[in-house]
N, C-alpha and C positions, 0 to 999 in steps of 0.2 A: 503493501500501499504505498502509498504518496506520504507518506509521515515525513520525508528528509527534510520541509523547509521546515516545520512545526520543531522540529529537533533543535534545529540547527539555531533558530532564535531563541528555544530554552536553553539550550546548553550554557556553562560555561566550563573553566577547566579542570577536569576532572582527574585528579589521580589514584591512585594504592585506596579504592574502597571509600571515595567520598559517595555521598550526592547533594551537590550545591543546588538547595531551593531557598528560595528567599520568605521570610516570614513576613505575616501583614503586617500594615505602618500601623495600622487602628490602633487608638488609645485601647488599652485594656484596663479594667478596676485596680487597683492596688492594694493587697490584704496584708495584715500583721501577720497571716502564717508564713508567706512569702522568707522571712528573715531569718530561718532556720539555718544555724548556719556554728561550723567549728568545732571543737572540742568540747567536750561538757567538764564545765568544775564542778568539783563537788563541796557541800556546804557541808555544815558540822554536823561531825556524828552525834545522832541519837543513842539517848536509852529501848533499849531494845525492851517494848512490854509484853514481849511474846515468850519471853526465856523464861525457864520453869522455876527458876530464880522468883522473878516480879511478881510474877503469875500465883505462886504459893504466899508471897505475901498481903497482893490485893485477895483472894483467897481469905488469908487468915482476918483480914481488916473486916472484910462485909461478913465472918462469924463471929468476929467478938462484937460488932454492934461502932466500931468506929466509923464506920458511911453511915451517915446520919439518917438518908432514907428508904435505905435496907438494911435490912437484918434480913438473917435466911438459917435455917435449919437444913439446910440442902447439905447433903453429903458427897463429893467427888473426890478421884482423886488426881492430885493433879502429876502430871509422871509425860516424859517424852511421847509427844505425838508428832513430831517431823523434828528434820536435820538441818540447820541453818548451814550450806557446806560454800566452799570457793575450789571449784579446780584449776586445775593445774594446767593447761593442755599445752606442751612443748612443742608438737608442731600441728602444723593442718590438719595432717590428720588423724590426731589426737583429739582436736577440737569439732571434727569429723562425727567421731565415734562416738562424743555427747549429744549431738544432734539428731544422728541416727536415731536415739529411742525419742520418740515424741512426747513421753509425761514428761520430761524433764523440760520443765519451762524457766528459759536461761535467759541470765541478763549477764549482760558488759559491765554492770558497773554493783556495788555494791547497795543491798539494800534494805541499809540502817543509817544511811546517810541523808541528808536534804540535798536534792537534786535541782539541779537549776535548768530552768527550762531554755529552752530556743537551741539546739545542739544538736550535729548530726551524728556524730560520735564519742564514743572514748576508748582508751590507752591509758589503762595502767602508768605511768610516771616510772613504777619501780619495774618495769617489763617492758626489754628490749624491744623494737617497733619489729624486730626479724621475728618475733615469737608471739603468736595470739596472746591477745590479753586476757587474766585471770573472769571465769565465769559461775555466777551467783545462782543461789535458787535454794529451792528447798523441797527436800523429798520427802516421804511419809516414812515411819519407824521401819525397818524389815525390807526397803528396798531395797533391790539388788545394784549396786552401782557399777559401775565397766572399770574392770580390774586395769587398766590398762593406763589409765588419767589419774594423775594424782592428787588427791585434793585433803582437804584440812576440814573439819566440822567447829566451826565458829560458836556453836550455840545449839543446847538442846531446845528445843521449841515447843512448848501447849498452844495449841490453836484451835480452841474450843467452839468459834465461831465457823472457820470455814465450813465445815458439815456440821452445824448444830443439833440435825437427829442422832448424831452418834453420840452423843452425849447422851442421852437417854436409857441408855444402855446399862446392863453391866460392866460393859467394856472400861466402865472409869467412874461407872455411879448413876445415879439418878441424880439430874435435875430439867429444871424446866430453862423454856428459853429464855424467860426473862431473868433468870439466873444467871446462866450466858452470857447476855448482853451486859446486866451489871457486874460481872465479874473483869470481861473485855476493860467498862466503861474506868474502873478503878484500876485496871493494869496501866490504861493510860494512863489517869489521872497521875499516879504516881511517881509517871517517869517523865512525864512534863511533858504528853503527847496530845493530851486530849482538846477538841478542840471547844474555843470558848468564845463566845460573843463577841471579843474585838478581831477574832480571825474572819477574815469575809468569808474564806470556801466553807467556813462551817455550818455545819447543820443542827436544825434540833436534834438531837439524840430520840430513839426510838422509833424514827422514821426510815426509811430504804428508799433507795434511786435506784435504776439500771443502766449503766453505762454505756453510750448511744449514740452517734453522729453521723456523717456524711463526709464524704472527702470530694472534693473537685477540683477539678482543672480546668483553664481556661483556654477553650480552643481557637485558634487565631486564625485556623483556616475557615472554621463555619461563624465566629465572632455570639459567641455563646459557650454555656459551660457544661461542661460532660464530667461523666463520672467518675472514678480511679476504682474500679473493679480487682476484687479478689485479695485487695490489702489485709492482713492479718493485724490487727488492731488489739492492743493490751491495757485493760487497768487494773493496777494492783495497787494494793493495798495492806503494806507492811509485806509480807508472804504469801497473801492469797492473790489469785490472779482470778481474774474472768475474760474469754477472749470473743471477738467476734469478726465475721471477715464479712467484707466491701461486697454488695452485689452490682450489678451493671448501672445503678442509679447511682454508686457513692454511698449507698446505707450500709450498717454497718449495728448491731445491738447483741448488744456480750453476754454469755450465759449465765451468769450468776446479778446480786445485787450486793449493795454495799452501805452502811447505815452513814459512812461517814465519808469525807474527799478519796480520791484516790489519786495516783499518778498513771495517765494513760500515754501509752506510745508507740510504736511502733517500727518494725524492721521493712524494709524494702529487698524481700529475701521470699519464698515459697521452698519447697523444699526438695526440687530439682534446680532451682538456681536462686543464686543470691547478687544483689547490686553492693559493690566494694565503693568506701569510700580513701581507702589510704590500701599499702600493700596489703595489712592483714585485718583493716578494718571495714566491718561492715555501714553498709551507709542505714541510717535508722534518723527518726525523729524523738527525740524524748520530749514531750509534752507539758502539759499544764497537769498540778495536782489542784484537781475539783471536784467539785458535784456535777452534776447534769450533762449535756450533752459538750461533746468537742468533733467540733465542725471544723474542717480546714481545707479552704478556697485557696488551690494555687495559681499566679498571673505570671512569678517571676522569678527568678532567687533558683537557688539551689538544690532546695528539694523540689521543685518544678520541674528542673530535670531528670532529677531522681523519677519523679513519678509519669514523667514521659518512657523513660526505657523501661521501668516497670510493666507499662499498656503494652509494650509491645512483647516483651518477655513473656508474661503472663497468658498473651495472643498465643502465642506462639507453642507452649507447652501446654496449656489449659483450656482453648478454646475451638471452633471448628476453624483446623488447616486445609481444607476441601481436601483431605484423604492424604496429605505429606506424613511422610515419617516425619516421628519426632523428636530433635535435637538430643544430644548424650544426655541421662536421667542419673541421678542418683540412686546410689545403689552401694552393699554391702561393702563391693571392691571398687567404686568407683566415686565420684564426687561431685558434686553440684559445679553446674556451670555458672562461674564468675564472672560478672562484666563489671570494669569499675568506668564509672563515670569520672570523666576530669571537665573540671565547672570552668575549664577555659577554650577560647580560642586557636583554632589550629589550622594553619592557611594549608596543611600539606592533604590534612586525610581528614574525613570525616569520623571514622571507628577503623578497626581492622581487628581480625581474628588470624590468630597463631595457635597448633594446638602445641606447640610444646611450653606453652606458658602454662597449661592446664596441667603438666608432669604432677602429678602427687598434691593434686590441689592447690603450692604455693603461689601460684602466678593468677592469674585473669587472661583468659584466653580469649576475651574481646574486651577493647577497651571502644569508649565511645564519647567526641569531643565537641562541641560547637555547640553549644545550649543556646547561642541564639538564630540559631539556624528555625525556631519555630517548630509547634509539639508536632505538625507531618510531615517537616524532614527527621526529625529526628526519630522519631518513629521508625517512619519507612527505613533511617539505616541501621538502626537495631534489628527487625527482621532481617536487611542484608545480611548481617553477621551472623545473627543465626542460624539463617541457610546454610553458608558459610562450615558453620559447624555441625548441622544437619547431615552436610555433604560427606566431611570428615567422618563421621558417625555411622553411614551409612558403606564408606566404601574406605577405606582408610590409605591403602594401598593405591589406589588411582587417584584416589587427593591430592596426598602426595604428590604425582607424576601428571598432574594433569595440565593442560594447556592455559595459561592467566585466563584467554577470551572463553576458553569453555567454564570455570570458575567463577568468572565473573560474570557473562552473563544467565547464569543461570539462577545465581544468587541475585542478580537483577530482576529477572524473571518474579520470582518468587516475592520479594519485596515491593512489584506492580501487585501479583495475584492476590496475598494478603492487606499489603494497606489500603486499597482499594473496598475491601471487607467494611473498611471506617469510614473511607471516604471515599466515593463512589467515583467521583469523575480525576482521580489521581493519577497520573504518569509519570514516572521516574526518567529523568532525562538521559538519553542513550549517547552512546559514540558508535560512527562508523567509518573502517578506514577510507573510503572509496569516496572521499568528499575533500573536493582543491581546498577551502577554506578550514580543514577541519582544527584544533588547539592541535599545537606542539607536543604537547606529551604524547611519545607512544602509550602509554598505559591508557590514556583513554581512550583507545579503539577498545578496548577490550568492553568494556560496559555496552553490548549490543541490547536492544529489540528483541531477537531471536523467538526467545520462550514467549512473549507476548503476542508476536505475527503470530506465530502458532495456536493460540488458544481464541484470540480477541473478535473470529468471526465478522470482523469490516473489510468489506471492499475494499480494494487498492492494487498497491505495486504488486505485493507477496501472491496474492490468491490462494492463501492458506487458511486453512479455519478447522475449529472442531476439536484440537487435539485439548484432552484434560494436562493439567497441572500437574498430578500423577501419571500421568502416563507419562510425561518426556522425565521424570524421575523415576522411574522402572528403567527407563531407556540408558538415563545417565548411569545407571550402576555399571562398572569395572571397564567406562570408559575414561581415556587420558586426553585423546585430540578431539578439535572442529568437525571434523567429517568422520570420524567415531562415532558420536552422538547423531548425525545426519543419517547414517549407514541403519544403525540399532532402530530407530525410530521407522526408517525403510521398513526393516524386517520383522520387525515384531507388531503393528499397525497395517489394519485397510484404512485408508480416509480417502474419500472422495475428492480431498484436492491436494493428495500427497506426491503427484507430478508435477506442482510447483516447489515441494520441499529444495528440491537443488537450488534453484532460482535463489529461492529467498535465504540460503545458506551462501549463498556466492556475494549475493547483496552487501547483508552486515560484516561478509570477512574482508 
């Protein structure tokens, strides 16, 4: 088809996996949630109200009548129900082994400190940057812990309000819900952690609330808000965490309630992939300590960039991808796909994929740059680089030896097919060798539109249509050359337009 005039108008110089697309210039709303940035700074260390020692003090106060509003004869045994643990992974492999256990709710900062809001990562200053930072969590007594990862028990905990029904049985004695609440309140009071009327986040004791909210991003292509789907949000009060996952509209509701304020947070991560802020530090947001909904609207800043990359990765791993194979998945002998987000301009590249960086999970196989490009461009670039990872995962030997024009044209085709599922009119820039005024960089030529032209069904120069993206992927397997893909498609499929396939490949080459 005669797309060449359109392509020349659209193109700028492209080298090494760059999608150069201009963002809309319309004014967008500025949101306070766009300012999350930098290393988390811990506040003061708090006295732990859930330690067995402090819970026993609170219990004795209730039993002895020292608490004027509550005197009770109820009997329970104060003994450890949980342990507060600090894991000390020595490398990425050990950290991965912890994350494989979905029952461990891990935090990269200690849980008994005040937390400064508005930060995107934390690395303990006593831990070298080349080693993962400590991981903190509470675990029930009796839980089997990973043998390979060093840990220390920081405190024995008694947590009666995590599941108060457990404490109305003979396991620890008989206690009413009201007594459990009074016990926790007294433990908070004697440790200086009970919310007061002077605390703007304080709630009237006795009520409860469910953490919820909406996470959205400004789409500068459609000039509208778009929900960020698949984000796992955590709300933590001391050692108890409730979680929720955003739907297509960006709404989430956590799986439990609190009586007092809680610390919100999220990690830009799912089981199969993780965004990185730095060498070994994951990208995240440590949000406010508050009651009520935590709503996030991103229109600029580092967290918006993270959200854009996350949306594309979530799409490729967990949503409809037209029957394509999945990218590298997590598993016992495998690691997450790491995507490092560089919040900086890069005139040489919008993104890159290098399988060797994935070795032992130490590096990030994918790197994404240029957040200024806008949501559609960042999304498309991320799809492009994950398509390379999926190609490598499907056929490592052929991928490592294939011609650049083959690898890049395939990734460009996946980029077109999946990105237009979000923006129907999306067409990426393409390169073609036989253009008199083509940009000077030879690598620009490798980003051809051959995959779109085999699928699109629009009349024009190529006269080829009707293949599916999965058919092209199947034909790609075991192929290392441009002609190899062409011949594989001809041999595998019967198509009414296949007589024009040789001409199409010659056109783009």
